[in-house]
py3Dmol code that shows the C-alpha trace and the ligand (Angstrom):
import py3Dmol

protein = """\
ATOM      1  CA  MET A   1       0.000   0.000   0.000  1.00  0.00           C
ATOM      2  CA  MET A   2       1.174   3.451  -0.810  1.00  0.00           C
ATOM      3  CA  ARG A   3      -1.166   5.517   1.199  1.00  0.00           C
ATOM      4  CA  PRO A   4       0.540   7.437   3.992  1.00  0.00           C
ATOM      5  CA  THR A   5       0.183   6.592   7.653  1.00  0.00           C
ATOM      6  CA  ARG A   6      -3.214   6.700   9.173  1.00  0.00           C
ATOM      7  CA  ILE A   7      -2.373   6.994  12.832  1.00  0.00           C
ATOM      8  CA  GLY A   8      -4.913   9.790  13.035  1.00  0.00           C
ATOM      9  CA  LEU A   9      -7.805   7.398  12.897  1.00  0.00           C
ATOM     10  CA  VAL A  10      -6.652   5.689  16.050  1.00  0.00           C
ATOM     11  CA  ALA A  11      -6.454   9.042  17.809  1.00  0.00           C
ATOM     12  CA  PHE A  12      -9.882  10.057  16.585  1.00  0.00           C
ATOM     13  CA  GLY A  13     -11.261   6.709  17.646  1.00  0.00           C
ATOM     14  CA  ALA A  14      -9.898   7.220  21.140  1.00  0.00           C
ATOM     15  CA  MET A  15     -11.389  10.718  21.236  1.00  0.00           C
ATOM     16  CA  LEU A  16     -14.693   9.333  20.070  1.00  0.00           C
ATOM     17  CA  LEU A  17     -14.786   6.620  22.695  1.00  0.00           C
ATOM     18  CA  ALA A  18     -13.973   9.181  25.361  1.00  0.00           C
ATOM     19  CA  GLY A  19     -16.737  11.413  23.989  1.00  0.00           C
ATOM     20  CA  CYS A  20     -19.280   8.575  24.008  1.00  0.00           C
ATOM     21  CA  ALA A  21     -18.432   7.693  27.575  1.00  0.00           C
ATOM     22  CA  ALA A  22     -18.889  11.304  28.614  1.00  0.00           C
ATOM     23  CA  THR A  23     -22.196  11.818  26.828  1.00  0.00           C
ATOM     24  CA  ALA A  24     -23.841   8.465  27.577  1.00  0.00           C
ATOM     25  CA  THR A  25     -25.325   9.650  30.830  1.00  0.00           C
ATOM     26  CA  GLN A  26     -26.157  13.166  29.614  1.00  0.00           C
ATOM     27  CA  ALA A  27     -28.131  12.742  26.410  1.00  0.00           C
ATOM     28  CA  PRO A  28     -29.429   9.992  24.156  1.00  0.00           C
ATOM     29  CA  VAL A  29     -26.932   9.025  21.484  1.00  0.00           C
ATOM     30  CA  ALA A  30     -27.431   7.173  18.214  1.00  0.00           C
ATOM     31  CA  GLN A  31     -27.279   3.398  18.539  1.00  0.00           C
ATOM     32  CA  PRO A  32     -24.232   1.711  17.003  1.00  0.00           C
ATOM     33  CA  VAL A  33     -24.916  -0.767  14.189  1.00  0.00           C
ATOM     34  CA  SER A  34     -23.072  -3.531  16.023  1.00  0.00           C
ATOM     35  CA  PRO A  35     -21.786  -3.922  19.543  1.00  0.00           C
ATOM     36  CA  THR A  36     -18.268  -3.067  18.425  1.00  0.00           C
ATOM     37  CA  SER A  37     -19.005  -0.153  16.138  1.00  0.00           C
ATOM     38  CA  PRO A  38     -19.033   3.417  17.424  1.00  0.00           C
ATOM     39  CA  ALA A  39     -22.223   5.473  17.561  1.00  0.00           C
ATOM     40  CA  GLU A  40     -20.777   8.207  15.370  1.00  0.00           C
ATOM     41  CA  PRO A  41     -17.968   8.568  12.861  1.00  0.00           C
ATOM     42  CA  PRO A  42     -14.699  10.026  14.171  1.00  0.00           C
ATOM     43  CA  LYS A  43     -14.594  13.796  14.546  1.00  0.00           C
ATOM     44  CA  GLY A  44     -12.314  14.321  11.575  1.00  0.00           C
ATOM     45  CA  MET A  45     -14.707  12.419   9.308  1.00  0.00           C
ATOM     46  CA  GLN A  46     -17.714  14.308  10.627  1.00  0.00           C
ATOM     47  CA  TRP A  47     -15.923  17.493   9.648  1.00  0.00           C
ATOM     48  CA  LEU A  48     -14.446  16.496   6.305  1.00  0.00           C
ATOM     49  CA  TYR A  49     -17.260  14.406   4.857  1.00  0.00           C
ATOM     50  CA  GLY A  50     -20.282  15.726   6.724  1.00  0.00           C
ATOM     51  CA  SER A  51     -19.928  19.435   7.313  1.00  0.00           C
ATOM     52  CA  GLY A  52     -20.856  22.495   5.322  1.00  0.00           C
ATOM     53  CA  GLU A  53     -17.743  24.088   6.734  1.00  0.00           C
ATOM     54  CA  ALA A  54     -15.593  21.556   4.884  1.00  0.00           C
ATOM     55  CA  ALA A  55     -17.550  22.046   1.664  1.00  0.00           C
ATOM     56  CA  ALA A  56     -17.017  25.802   1.974  1.00  0.00           C
ATOM     57  CA  THR A  57     -13.301  25.320   2.633  1.00  0.00           C
ATOM     58  CA  SER A  58     -12.704  23.221  -0.462  1.00  0.00           C
ATOM     59  CA  ILE A  59     -14.861  25.407  -2.715  1.00  0.00           C
ATOM     60  CA  GLN A  60     -12.907  28.427  -1.505  1.00  0.00           C
ATOM     61  CA  GLY A  61      -9.638  26.589  -2.154  1.00  0.00           C
ATOM     62  CA  TYR A  62     -10.581  25.540  -5.663  1.00  0.00           C
ATOM     63  CA  ARG A  63     -11.787  29.022  -6.549  1.00  0.00           C
ATOM     64  CA  ALA A  64      -8.401  30.396  -5.502  1.00  0.00           C
ATOM     65  CA  PHE A  65      -6.658  27.584  -7.413  1.00  0.00           C
ATOM     66  CA  ARG A  66      -8.572  28.329 -10.602  1.00  0.00           C
ATOM     67  CA  ASP A  67      -8.133  32.096 -10.357  1.00  0.00           C
ATOM     68  CA  HIS A  68      -4.429  31.792  -9.671  1.00  0.00           C
ATOM     69  CA  VAL A  69      -3.883  29.585 -12.708  1.00  0.00           C
ATOM     70  CA  LEU A  70      -5.988  31.717 -15.059  1.00  0.00           C
ATOM     71  CA  THR A  71      -3.924  34.751 -14.021  1.00  0.00           C
ATOM     72  CA  ALA A  72      -0.576  32.963 -14.111  1.00  0.00           C
ATOM     73  CA  ILE A  73      -0.961  31.758 -17.695  1.00  0.00           C
ATOM     74  CA  LYS A  74      -1.636  35.257 -19.026  1.00  0.00           C
ATOM     75  CA  ALA A  75       2.052  36.104 -18.580  1.00  0.00           C
ATOM     76  CA  ARG A  76       4.226  33.018 -19.059  1.00  0.00           C
ATOM     77  CA  PRO A  77       5.906  32.279 -15.711  1.00  0.00           C
ATOM     78  CA  ARG A  78       9.667  31.793 -15.749  1.00  0.00           C
ATOM     79  CA  ASP A  79       9.542  28.866 -13.339  1.00  0.00           C
ATOM     80  CA  SER A  80       7.347  25.869 -12.686  1.00  0.00           C
ATOM     81  CA  VAL A  81       6.052  25.304  -9.148  1.00  0.00           C
ATOM     82  CA  VAL A  82       7.894  21.953  -9.097  1.00  0.00           C
ATOM     83  CA  LEU A  83      11.156  21.907  -7.156  1.00  0.00           C
ATOM     84  CA  ALA A  84      14.274  21.201  -9.193  1.00  0.00           C
ATOM     85  CA  GLU A  85      16.727  18.449  -8.420  1.00  0.00           C
ATOM     86  CA  GLY A  86      19.093  19.594  -5.694  1.00  0.00           C
ATOM     87  CA  ALA A  87      16.514  21.769  -3.948  1.00  0.00           C
ATOM     88  CA  THR A  88      16.502  21.594  -0.146  1.00  0.00           C
ATOM     89  CA  LEU A  89      14.163  22.826   2.565  1.00  0.00           C
ATOM     90  CA  ALA A  90      16.674  25.608   3.239  1.00  0.00           C
ATOM     91  CA  ALA A  91      17.232  26.475  -0.414  1.00  0.00           C
ATOM     92  CA  PRO A  92      14.395  25.889  -2.903  1.00  0.00           C
ATOM     93  CA  ARG A  93      15.163  25.839  -6.641  1.00  0.00           C
ATOM     94  CA  TRP A  94      12.527  25.531  -9.326  1.00  0.00           C
ATOM     95  CA  VAL A  95      12.307  23.784 -12.678  1.00  0.00           C
ATOM     96  CA  PRO A  96      12.385  26.417 -15.451  1.00  0.00           C
ATOM     97  CA  CYS A  97       9.254  26.481 -17.641  1.00  0.00           C
ATOM     98  CA  GLY A  98      10.818  27.178 -21.016  1.00  0.00           C
ATOM     99  CA  ASN A  99       8.120  27.107 -23.666  1.00  0.00           C
ATOM    100  CA  ARG A 100       6.401  24.004 -22.423  1.00  0.00           C
ATOM    101  CA  PRO A 101       2.581  23.856 -22.355  1.00  0.00           C
ATOM    102  CA  PHE A 102       0.777  24.683 -19.124  1.00  0.00           C
ATOM    103  CA  ALA A 103      -0.399  22.045 -16.654  1.00  0.00           C
ATOM    104  CA  VAL A 104      -1.629  21.694 -13.110  1.00  0.00           C
ATOM    105  CA  VAL A 105      -0.744  18.679 -10.956  1.00  0.00           C
ATOM    106  CA  LEU A 106      -3.133  17.372  -8.333  1.00  0.00           C
ATOM    107  CA  ASP A 107      -3.135  14.573  -5.807  1.00  0.00           C
ATOM    108  CA  VAL A 108      -6.255  12.364  -5.924  1.00  0.00           C
ATOM    109  CA  ASP A 109      -7.286  11.040  -2.487  1.00  0.00           C
ATOM    110  CA  GLU A 110      -8.869  13.720  -0.309  1.00  0.00           C
ATOM    111  CA  THR A 111      -7.697  16.302  -2.850  1.00  0.00           C
ATOM    112  CA  VAL A 112     -10.130  15.686  -5.717  1.00  0.00           C
ATOM    113  CA  LEU A 113     -11.860  12.488  -4.562  1.00  0.00           C
ATOM    114  CA  GLN A 114     -13.383  11.737  -1.188  1.00  0.00           C
ATOM    115  CA  ASN A 115     -13.037   8.066  -0.244  1.00  0.00           C
ATOM    116  CA  LEU A 116     -16.450   7.877   1.365  1.00  0.00           C
ATOM    117  CA  GLY A 117     -16.940   4.127   1.048  1.00  0.00           C
ATOM    118  CA  TYR A 118     -13.567   3.186   2.442  1.00  0.00           C
ATOM    119  CA  GLU A 119     -13.771   5.611   5.327  1.00  0.00           C
ATOM    120  CA  TYR A 120     -17.288   4.429   6.133  1.00  0.00           C
ATOM    121  CA  ASP A 121     -15.995   0.877   6.349  1.00  0.00           C
ATOM    122  CA  GLU A 122     -13.149   1.959   8.582  1.00  0.00           C
ATOM    123  CA  ALA A 123     -15.364   4.064  10.825  1.00  0.00           C
ATOM    124  CA  ILE A 124     -18.174   1.560  11.208  1.00  0.00           C
ATOM    125  CA  THR A 125     -15.822  -1.321  11.989  1.00  0.00           C
ATOM    126  CA  GLY A 126     -13.414   0.706  14.101  1.00  0.00           C
ATOM    127  CA  ARG A 127     -10.524  -0.814  12.188  1.00  0.00           C
ATOM    128  CA  SER A 128      -7.391   1.118  11.406  1.00  0.00           C
ATOM    129  CA  PHE A 129      -5.806   1.352   7.992  1.00  0.00           C
ATOM    130  CA  ASP A 130      -4.515  -1.812   6.411  1.00  0.00           C
ATOM    131  CA  SER A 131      -2.983  -2.279   3.014  1.00  0.00           C
ATOM    132  CA  PRO A 132      -4.873  -5.328   1.673  1.00  0.00           C
ATOM    133  CA  ARG A 133      -8.213  -3.676   2.487  1.00  0.00           C
ATOM    134  CA  TRP A 134      -7.091  -0.460   0.767  1.00  0.00           C
ATOM    135  CA  GLN A 135      -6.057  -2.495  -2.290  1.00  0.00           C
ATOM    136  CA  ARG A 136      -9.526  -4.041  -2.402  1.00  0.00           C
ATOM    137  CA  TRP A 137     -10.949  -0.532  -2.155  1.00  0.00           C
ATOM    138  CA  GLU A 138      -8.869   0.653  -5.113  1.00  0.00           C
ATOM    139  CA  ARG A 139     -10.194  -2.290  -7.115  1.00  0.00           C
ATOM    140  CA  THR A 140     -13.872  -2.109  -6.209  1.00  0.00           C
ATOM    141  CA  GLY A 141     -14.728   1.299  -4.747  1.00  0.00           C
ATOM    142  CA  ALA A 142     -15.147   3.540  -7.800  1.00  0.00           C
ATOM    143  CA  GLY A 143     -18.872   3.838  -7.116  1.00  0.00           C
ATOM    144  CA  GLN A 144     -18.470   4.937  -3.509  1.00  0.00           C
ATOM    145  CA  VAL A 145     -16.326   8.032  -3.963  1.00  0.00           C
ATOM    146  CA  ALA A 146     -17.403  11.628  -4.560  1.00  0.00           C
ATOM    147  CA  PRO A 147     -15.608  14.657  -5.951  1.00  0.00           C
ATOM    148  CA  ILE A 148     -14.442  17.210  -3.429  1.00  0.00           C
ATOM    149  CA  PRO A 149     -16.719  20.264  -3.591  1.00  0.00           C
ATOM    150  CA  GLY A 150     -15.332  22.842  -5.996  1.00  0.00           C
ATOM    151  CA  ALA A 151     -12.936  20.573  -7.868  1.00  0.00           C
ATOM    152  CA  VAL A 152     -15.045  19.683 -10.901  1.00  0.00           C
ATOM    153  CA  THR A 153     -15.982  23.295 -11.615  1.00  0.00           C
ATOM    154  CA  ALA A 154     -12.426  24.587 -11.250  1.00  0.00           C
ATOM    155  CA  LEU A 155     -10.822  21.856 -13.353  1.00  0.00           C
ATOM    156  CA  ARG A 156     -13.390  22.263 -16.107  1.00  0.00           C
ATOM    157  CA  ALA A 157     -12.555  25.978 -16.288  1.00  0.00           C
ATOM    158  CA  LEU A 158      -8.836  25.257 -16.468  1.00  0.00           C
ATOM    159  CA  ARG A 159      -9.246  22.697 -19.243  1.00  0.00           C
ATOM    160  CA  GLN A 160     -11.325  25.217 -21.185  1.00  0.00           C
ATOM    161  CA  ALA A 161      -8.427  27.671 -20.819  1.00  0.00           C
ATOM    162  CA  GLY A 162      -6.059  25.126 -22.380  1.00  0.00           C
ATOM    163  CA  VAL A 163      -4.393  23.920 -19.202  1.00  0.00           C
ATOM    164  CA  THR A 164      -3.701  20.172 -18.943  1.00  0.00           C
ATOM    165  CA  VAL A 165      -4.964  18.578 -15.719  1.00  0.00           C
ATOM    166  CA  ILE A 166      -2.606  15.894 -14.395  1.00  0.00           C
ATOM    167  CA  TYR A 167      -3.017  13.627 -11.370  1.00  0.00           C
ATOM    168  CA  ASN A 168      -0.086  12.346  -9.323  1.00  0.00           C
ATOM    169  CA  THR A 169      -1.357   9.810  -6.813  1.00  0.00           C
ATOM    170  CA  ASN A 170      -0.050   6.957  -4.713  1.00  0.00           C
ATOM    171  CA  ARG A 171      -2.833   4.691  -5.844  1.00  0.00           C
ATOM    172  CA  GLU A 172      -1.233   1.658  -7.473  1.00  0.00           C
ATOM    173  CA  SER A 173      -0.261   1.447 -11.116  1.00  0.00           C
ATOM    174  CA  VAL A 174      -1.862  -2.019 -11.375  1.00  0.00           C
ATOM    175  CA  HIS A 175      -5.224  -0.410 -10.574  1.00  0.00           C
ATOM    176  CA  ALA A 176      -4.943   2.276 -13.241  1.00  0.00           C
ATOM    177  CA  ALA A 177      -8.210   1.308 -14.944  1.00  0.00           C
ATOM    178  CA  GLN A 178     -10.213   1.432 -11.712  1.00  0.00           C
ATOM    179  CA  THR A 179      -8.741   4.774 -10.608  1.00  0.00           C
ATOM    180  CA  ALA A 180      -9.327   6.240 -14.060  1.00  0.00           C
ATOM    181  CA  ASP A 181     -12.919   5.046 -13.802  1.00  0.00           C
ATOM    182  CA  ALA A 182     -13.333   6.716 -10.395  1.00  0.00           C
ATOM    183  CA  LEU A 183     -11.988  10.011 -11.745  1.00  0.00           C
ATOM    184  CA  ASN A 184     -13.895   9.874 -15.016  1.00  0.00           C
ATOM    185  CA  ARG A 185     -17.270   8.994 -13.581  1.00  0.00           C
ATOM    186  CA  ASN A 186     -16.992  11.839 -11.062  1.00  0.00           C
ATOM    187  CA  GLY A 187     -16.385  14.523 -13.668  1.00  0.00           C
ATOM    188  CA  LEU A 188     -12.666  14.831 -12.937  1.00  0.00           C
ATOM    189  CA  GLY A 189     -11.385  13.289 -16.171  1.00  0.00           C
ATOM    190  CA  PRO A 190     -10.665  12.475 -18.865  1.00  0.00           C
ATOM    191  CA  VAL A 191      -7.414  10.887 -17.744  1.00  0.00           C
ATOM    192  CA  LYS A 192      -4.845   8.744 -19.538  1.00  0.00           C
ATOM    193  CA  HIS A 193      -2.423   6.586 -17.600  1.00  0.00           C
ATOM    194  CA  ARG A 194       1.187   7.851 -17.709  1.00  0.00           C
ATOM    195  CA  GLU A 195       0.078  10.999 -19.524  1.00  0.00           C
ATOM    196  CA  THR A 196      -2.423  12.733 -17.294  1.00  0.00           C
ATOM    197  CA  MET A 197      -2.584  10.194 -14.456  1.00  0.00           C
ATOM    198  CA  TRP A 198       0.588   9.056 -12.689  1.00  0.00           C
ATOM    199  CA  LEU A 199       0.439   6.271 -10.124  1.00  0.00           C
ATOM    200  CA  ALA A 200       2.736   4.564  -7.640  1.00  0.00           C
ATOM    201  CA  GLY A 201       5.069   2.299  -9.585  1.00  0.00           C
ATOM    202  CA  ASP A 202       4.987   4.350 -12.797  1.00  0.00           C
ATOM    203  CA  VAL A 203       8.336   6.015 -12.135  1.00  0.00           C
ATOM    204  CA  GLY A 204      10.677   4.703  -9.456  1.00  0.00           C
ATOM    205  CA  THR A 205       9.285   2.877  -6.453  1.00  0.00           C
ATOM    206  CA  GLY A 206       7.402   3.616  -3.274  1.00  0.00           C
ATOM    207  CA  SER A 207       5.223   6.529  -2.294  1.00  0.00           C
ATOM    208  CA  ALA A 208       7.692   9.310  -3.133  1.00  0.00           C
ATOM    209  CA  LYS A 209       6.193  11.613  -5.741  1.00  0.00           C
ATOM    210  CA  ASP A 210       9.211  13.713  -6.752  1.00  0.00           C
ATOM    211  CA  ALA A 211      10.288  11.339  -9.536  1.00  0.00           C
ATOM    212  CA  ARG A 212       6.846  11.568 -11.126  1.00  0.00           C
ATOM    213  CA  ARG A 213       6.824  15.346 -10.702  1.00  0.00           C
ATOM    214  CA  ALA A 214      10.194  15.469 -12.484  1.00  0.00           C
ATOM    215  CA  VAL A 215       8.844  13.522 -15.465  1.00  0.00           C
ATOM    216  CA  ILE A 216       5.732  15.698 -15.643  1.00  0.00           C
ATOM    217  CA  SER A 217       7.734  18.931 -15.484  1.00  0.00           C
ATOM    218  CA  GLU A 218       9.974  17.784 -18.337  1.00  0.00           C
ATOM    219  CA  ARG A 219       6.828  17.885 -20.473  1.00  0.00           C
ATOM    220  CA  TYR A 220       4.883  20.765 -18.952  1.00  0.00           C
ATOM    221  CA  CYS A 221       5.183  24.131 -17.262  1.00  0.00           C
ATOM    222  CA  VAL A 222       3.403  23.276 -14.004  1.00  0.00           C
ATOM    223  CA  VAL A 223       1.665  26.458 -12.869  1.00  0.00           C
ATOM    224  CA  ALA A 224      -0.054  25.072  -9.764  1.00  0.00           C
ATOM    225  CA  MET A 225      -0.236  21.959  -7.608  1.00  0.00           C
ATOM    226  CA  ALA A 226      -2.897  20.812  -5.163  1.00  0.00           C
ATOM    227  CA  GLY A 227      -2.796  18.272  -2.363  1.00  0.00           C
ATOM    228  CA  ASP A 228      -3.862  17.383   1.154  1.00  0.00           C
ATOM    229  CA  GLN A 229      -0.372  16.522   2.429  1.00  0.00           C
ATOM    230  CA  LEU A 230       2.994  18.247   2.167  1.00  0.00           C
ATOM    231  CA  GLY A 231       4.331  15.283   0.203  1.00  0.00           C
ATOM    232  CA  ASP A 232       1.977  16.277  -2.607  1.00  0.00           C
ATOM    233  CA  PHE A 233       4.305  19.249  -3.155  1.00  0.00           C
ATOM    234  CA  SER A 234       7.756  17.898  -2.261  1.00  0.00           C
ATOM    235  CA  ASP A 235       9.136  14.711  -0.762  1.00  0.00           C
ATOM    236  CA  LEU A 236      11.537  16.908   1.226  1.00  0.00           C
ATOM    237  CA  PHE A 237       8.758  17.458   3.767  1.00  0.00           C
ATOM    238  CA  ASN A 238       8.537  13.713   4.414  1.00  0.00           C
ATOM    239  CA  ALA A 239      12.149  13.302   5.552  1.00  0.00           C
ATOM    240  CA  LYS A 240      12.057  10.865   8.465  1.00  0.00           C
ATOM    241  CA  ALA A 241      14.339  13.061  10.579  1.00  0.00           C
ATOM    242  CA  LEU A 242      11.919  16.010  10.506  1.00  0.00           C
ATOM    243  CA  LYS A 243      10.191  16.456  13.835  1.00  0.00           C
ATOM    244  CA  VAL A 244       6.605  17.709  13.991  1.00  0.00           C
ATOM    245  CA  ARG A 245       7.481  21.344  14.699  1.00  0.00           C
ATOM    246  CA  GLU A 246      10.395  21.380  12.273  1.00  0.00           C
ATOM    247  CA  ARG A 247       8.093  20.168   9.525  1.00  0.00           C
ATOM    248  CA  ARG A 248       5.537  22.832  10.352  1.00  0.00           C
ATOM    249  CA  GLU A 249       8.220  25.516  10.386  1.00  0.00           C
ATOM    250  CA  ALA A 250       9.716  24.310   7.096  1.00  0.00           C
ATOM    251  CA  ALA A 251       6.328  24.616   5.398  1.00  0.00           C
ATOM    252  CA  GLY A 252       5.610  27.992   6.920  1.00  0.00           C
ATOM    253  CA  ARG A 253       8.681  30.108   6.323  1.00  0.00           C
ATOM    254  CA  GLY A 254      10.499  31.904   3.535  1.00  0.00           C
ATOM    255  CA  ASP A 255      10.097  30.803  -0.057  1.00  0.00           C
ATOM    256  CA  TYR A 256       7.838  27.915   0.938  1.00  0.00           C
ATOM    257  CA  ALA A 257       5.451  30.155   2.863  1.00  0.00           C
ATOM    258  CA  ALA A 258       5.239  32.289  -0.270  1.00  0.00           C
ATOM    259  CA  MET A 259       3.907  29.326  -2.282  1.00  0.00           C
ATOM    260  CA  TRP A 260       0.688  28.679  -0.357  1.00  0.00           C
ATOM    261  CA  GLY A 261      -2.228  30.069  -2.301  1.00  0.00           C
ATOM    262  CA  ALA A 262       0.226  31.217  -4.967  1.00  0.00           C
ATOM    263  CA  GLY A 263       1.119  28.034  -6.842  1.00  0.00           C
ATOM    264  CA  TRP A 264       0.720  25.462  -4.080  1.00  0.00           C
ATOM    265  CA  PHE A 265      -2.803  24.846  -2.780  1.00  0.00           C
ATOM    266  CA  MET A 266      -3.445  22.703   0.304  1.00  0.00           C
ATOM    267  CA  PHE A 267      -6.802  21.093   1.078  1.00  0.00           C
ATOM    268  CA  ALA A 268      -7.710  20.131   4.629  1.00  0.00           C
ATOM    269  CA  ASN A 269      -7.585  16.493   5.702  1.00  0.00           C
ATOM    270  CA  PRO A 270      -8.154  15.902   9.407  1.00  0.00           C
ATOM    271  CA  VAL A 271      -8.916  12.198   8.826  1.00  0.00           C
ATOM    272  CA  TYR A 272      -5.527  10.601   8.034  1.00  0.00           C
ATOM    273  CA  GLY A 273      -2.002  11.238   6.902  1.00  0.00           C
ATOM    274  CA  PRO A 274       1.326  12.514   8.223  1.00  0.00           C
ATOM    275  CA  SER A 275      -0.237  15.740   9.488  1.00  0.00           C
ATOM    276  CA  ILE A 276      -1.949  13.860  12.312  1.00  0.00           C
ATOM    277  CA  ARG A 277       0.735  13.138  14.860  1.00  0.00           C
ATOM    278  CA  GLY A 278       2.635  14.702  17.725  1.00  0.00           C
ATOM    279  CA  GLY A 279       2.653  14.731  21.497  1.00  0.00           C
ATOM    280  CA  PHE A 280       1.595  17.638  23.708  1.00  0.00           C
ATOM    281  CA  ASP A 281       4.994  19.289  23.483  1.00  0.00           C
ATOM    282  CA  ASP A 282       5.016  18.969  19.702  1.00  0.00           C
ATOM    283  CA  VAL A 283       1.569  20.437  19.306  1.00  0.00           C
ATOM    284  CA  PHE A 284       1.613  23.105  22.033  1.00  0.00           C
ATOM    285  CA  PRO A 285       4.696  25.356  22.375  1.00  0.00           C
ATOM    286  CA  ALA A 286       6.068  25.302  25.932  1.00  0.00           C
ATOM    287  CA  ASP A 287       5.318  28.998  26.532  1.00  0.00           C
ATOM    288  CA  LYS A 288       1.680  28.565  25.431  1.00  0.00           C
ATOM    289  CA  GLN A 289       0.756  25.684  27.727  1.00  0.00           C
ATOM    290  CA  TRP A 290      -1.799  27.435  29.906  1.00  0.00           C
ATOM    291  CA  ARG A 291      -3.392  25.526  32.770  1.00  0.00           C
ATOM    292  CA  ASP A 292      -6.607  26.662  34.371  1.00  0.00           C
ATOM    293  CA  PRO A 293      -5.680  28.342  37.668  1.00  0.00           C
ATOM    294  CA  GLY A 294      -9.226  27.752  38.982  1.00  0.00           C
ATOM    295  CA  GLU A 295     -11.701  30.235  40.457  1.00  0.00           C
TER     296      GLU A 295
END
"""
ligand_1 = """\
1
MG
Mg -4.187 12.742 -0.673
"""
view = py3Dmol.view(width=600, height=400)
view.addModel(protein, "pdb")
view.setStyle({"model": 0}, {"cartoon": {"style": "trace"}})
view.addModel(ligand_1, "xyz")
view.setStyle({"model": 1}, {"stick": {}})
view.zoomTo()
view.show()
């Protein structure tokens, strides 16, 4: 399996169980479908898949994405938004655009497609991520996904403006037909494997996406990228040695800070992925750890 870690679900599950225990004596709660399944989906899923707030967030993000690209292509940019070989977190360098045609590069899962069926299965069973089940999902789940609000409209407008829409996803190359079907039937295509849809195993190995980005940016001037994880923009952010706060700081300073909303567009995913980790001291700076002094 190529999908990033899903430790978040465990945390949300624990939060949910704590919440159920607290509310059981206060108010009636929905009955679980089986003795082992929770009464409600985890909080992150309630937000991402159930809330109007999440719909508004992604529509707002895709409007900004579309508008940025339509403006950027009016005056040919010198550089692509793909990092060049040799770039570091301290010193970004960008692939020059030359005269290549314009493209945008997007992640798939929780960037353009919501994996409603898979997440339902995980939530209702209380199981955490496992690779064989995800593989079965890639093979059989095309009917139980939905486009993220805002994506179809924005990508249609970009195609009409002559921009090529390319997906770079860690879904498996062997499931190309099924992933293409999921994208196409949700209004996100048309896609063609190894031309406008790049999958894990197409170039190099593993879940790193830089090699695929390099191939794409040899063919196109990439004017914007979209994702729900930092690795959708550069593998540099997934260096094992990066601690939680270091990773946050790397994404939020200097030339990288200047990319958000201006070539790099991040979509919220509080359900799974490398964003969901960290202990109290990682999440809360030492000088901000207030404790209630009492009355
Ligand atoms: Mg994703």
